BATILUM-833229 format. One record per residue (C-alpha): z, y, x. Coordinates in steps of 0.001 Angstrom, whole numbers, plus 500000, padded with zeros to 6 digits. Layout:
REM residues N
ZYX/...
REM end
This chain:
REM residues 371
469239274817361448/466678277054359734/465041279518362075/461916281618362294/460197282305365591/458028285365366203/455997285330369401/455168288581371152/451992288099373162/451899290394376191/450391288154378858/452977287647381636/455500289705379627/455264287527376488/458474286439374818/459906284892371634/462066286393368930/464207283761367194/465647284683363766/468313282221362669/471476282100360575/474938281017361770/473917279265364979/476241280719367646/475753277820370081/471971278125369973/472085281329372030/473217279384375106/470192277129375391/467850279961374389/469218282112377237/469357279356379806/465641278641379384/464839282305380039/467296283270382810/466014282835386361/469446282871387982/472979281956387068/474588285432386889/474574287526383720/476075290924382895/476892291033379192/476980294617377924/478637295355374575/480988297767372792/484072297467370606/482009297222367427/480479293927368581/483515292548370410/483974289419368268/480314288426368390/480128289275372124/483030286902372838/481246284108371022/477996284941372851/479782284855376207/481242281399375413/477790280089374487/476314281394377744/479143279992379894/478781276531378296/475214276351379648/476311277086383214/475829280847383405/478401282997385185/479112285862382809/480722289229383565/481328291549380644/481082295332380509/482404297170377462/480865300575376806/482499303216374598/480813303067371185/478687305819369759/475359307539370442/476988310188372615/477772307453375147/474120306449375509/473962308621378595/473233308685382309/476998308652382911/477335305366381056/474311303963382889/475838304934386214/479021303038385418/476983299951384606/475111300332387928/478537300326389617/479494297147387752/476264295406388845/476812296532392426/480358295063392415/478880291772391195/476283291880393994/473641291474391356/470095290827392504/466726290501390796/467650287049389467/470507288551387458/470081288881383684/471416291760381597/472439290565378129/472673293311375531/475007292309372643/475385295012370056/473529297634368087/470657299888369060/472745302068371363/473780299072373460/470270297682373565/468776301002374647/471440301643377303/471646298089378699/467866297883378632/467538301125380600/469966299804383192/468027296521383388/464745298422383805/466017300613386645/468561298622388655/466991296966391708/463583297910390268/464053295681387253/466302292889385998/465678290385383231/466864291622379830/467998289431376952/468474291168373618/471135289935371184/471186292554368439/474132292548366042/473090295320363613/470236295245361136/468667298332362640/468607296783366112/467326293461364775/464258294893363054/463449297720365439/465050298668368725/465498295157370169/461744294459369955/459008296164371943/460524297142375250/461477300794374654/464734301520376459/466443304761377384/469307307203377252/469786310571375565/469512314000377204/471070317157375749/467543318345374897/466380315229373050/467243311718371963/465911308960374300/464243311548376530/464997309520379687/463647305994379451/461203303284380324/459177300435378881/460893297170379836/460175294090377740/463000291604377225/462671287949378213/463716287021374698/465404288283371527/468030286179369742/468778287293366178/471524285556364190/471961287008360704/475593285805360723/476330288831362906/475676291001359844/478511289458357832/481178291855359123/478921294862359546/480284297827357552/478273298698354478/477199302060355849/475889300498359056/474039297788357188/472388300226354797/471418302377357760/469413299480359125/467623299103355778/465943302458356371/463982300976359269/463054298035357043/461681300430354440/459776302206357206/457764299056357886/456883298820354208/455617302383354036/453844302412357378/452374298919357621/452904296585354689/452757297519351027/453599293942350053/456829294141352052/457671297393350241/457190295631346891/459301292690348103/462132295105348957/461913296624345484/461983293196343818/464792291794345954/466998294848346344/470162293212344981/469825290106347180/469220292296350220/472314294353349488/474307291130348982/473034290000352425/471656286726351081/470806284793354285/467377283464353296/466174286834351963/467573288755354942/466083286287357426/462674286625355735/462843290421355832/463909290522359481/461251288055360580/458552289984358699/459596293298360292/459636291679363744/456140290250363148/454824293648362061/456329295343365120/455090292589367447/451567293019366103/451664296754366875/453257296317370307/450651293740371287/447920296300370585/449649299354372056/452519298339374306/453008301726375978/452070303964373033/448734304988374550/446200304606371720/448246305871368786/448811302540367079/452448302232368150/453115305824367146/452787304771363499/456200303098363913/457660306616364265/457218307332360568/460032309699359517/461385309930363092/460134313387364051/462250314870361275/465080312358361864/465466313039365606/465567316793364973/468386316437362470/470277314088364759/470074316511367641/470888319705365763/473805318120363873/475098316406367008/474347312819367965/476538310415366056/477193312710363077/474827310657360973/473684307116361415/470172306905362836/468926305074359765/470359307701357471/468445310346359385/465314308186359207/465734307788355425/465597311490354639/463087311946357462/460743309571355646/461159311477352420/460375314740354168/457304313227355789/456190311966352382/456655315430350889/454638316886353730/451902314336352937/452037315429349282/451693319070350331/448558318176352326/447104316306349336/447245312896351016/449370311107348411/450423311645344796/453959312589343824/454572309073342494/454313307672346024/457228309831347165/459147309110343942/458830305396344540/460119305803348089/463042307881346839/463939305289344168/464021302458346703/466061304418349250/468489305584346557/468849302035345280/469673300911348795/472370303574349091/470473305796351524/470161309597351483/466921311186350279/467706314792351186/468583316567354394/471724318564355161/471394322333355367/470742323235359031/469044326266360604/465275325892360328/464714327575363698/466988325057365410/465221322128363761/461804323449364781/462985323941368363/464338320384368419/461047319016367142/459135320795369907/461450319211372496/460711315765371096/458977313414373540/456398312604370852/454762316016371138/451163315844372417/449938318739374615/452559320958373020/451560320006369458/453857318243367036/452541314884365926/453485313635362474/453064310209360954/452119310742357303/451284308214354570/447872307788352948/449454305233350610/452356302775350695/451432300448353550/449143302798355472/449852305885357538/447916308173359872/448664310522362770/448390314289362335/448830316966364993/447487319877362943/450450320557360643/450747324260360008/454081325921360752/454306327429357270/453962323965355703/456618322564358003/458992325449357272/458481324934353541/459524321286353848/462527322006356043/463805324902353931/463235323184350617/464615319733351501/468264320438350685/467401321944347317/465975318713345901/469099316551345982/472634316661347251/472576316144351018/474669313572352836/477928314960354137/478731314293357811/481743312240358759/
REM end
């Protein structure tokens, strides 16, 4: 069975990320080697029900006692209320600190289950089993977990590293096109922020990526995980600015998600036009030429992702940005490109420049319509 392993080196919190294709039984032995006890709470939602059932069978075959909790799907359910219901479930199981929480699903499930694992009984082991592309390349790696607050996405959270991440690209086979393409936005993010060669690889292999060719997809996922692991190893808790580079496009994206209502757009869709807006802001500051943004737009468009933002009140978007947890001493911090493969942090963006980007974004191209 072909598999790639990415090791995340964080001293006593180190763990492996395994990227494989069509190996459902492999999860069992991977989990058993990393679980201290014999009880596991598997958290999932209806979108990942089929894969979750197979995951549960693999875990049970290795001697684990598995209880399953199904959460209502959708970003609006990544909440303290959902977390409280999972706490109740763990209490009924008489879970203790040897219990493992297994998150099987997309980014919402990973964030929510991870938050519960981080906070129940002062911390339970967390095993990530992402089933969406977005979760595979981003949210399942690095230990950021949390729930949403009415004022901001992921405002309530913690850093809680998993004991392992099991990624099987076979889980992508039944993923709806829109969900799969949404994950590609985070893949493109890595190319812009950290790896110009990856960006060129995405351009050259666009059709194979869209066709979900296993070898190509496995290579892309493993490369993204390696890039994120490198950053997390150097800045686990986002203290020296290195990890903040992974937020490229997200300051804009989170504002649009909040103002439009969580769940209206896929997170990756918001990130896609957020990246374009960040690139245009970099152009306005003289950091990059127009061709850099044009190349980004061509790739995103070719991958079926939006490159323009919907028309929303500028004042509401600005207010949402200022509520974002990434603000520093009250100042907005933006990740802007110097070139494809290198970005920097800026907290001196003038309001008039930001307004110009927000007010002009919907005039460039037709915006994505909400569901």
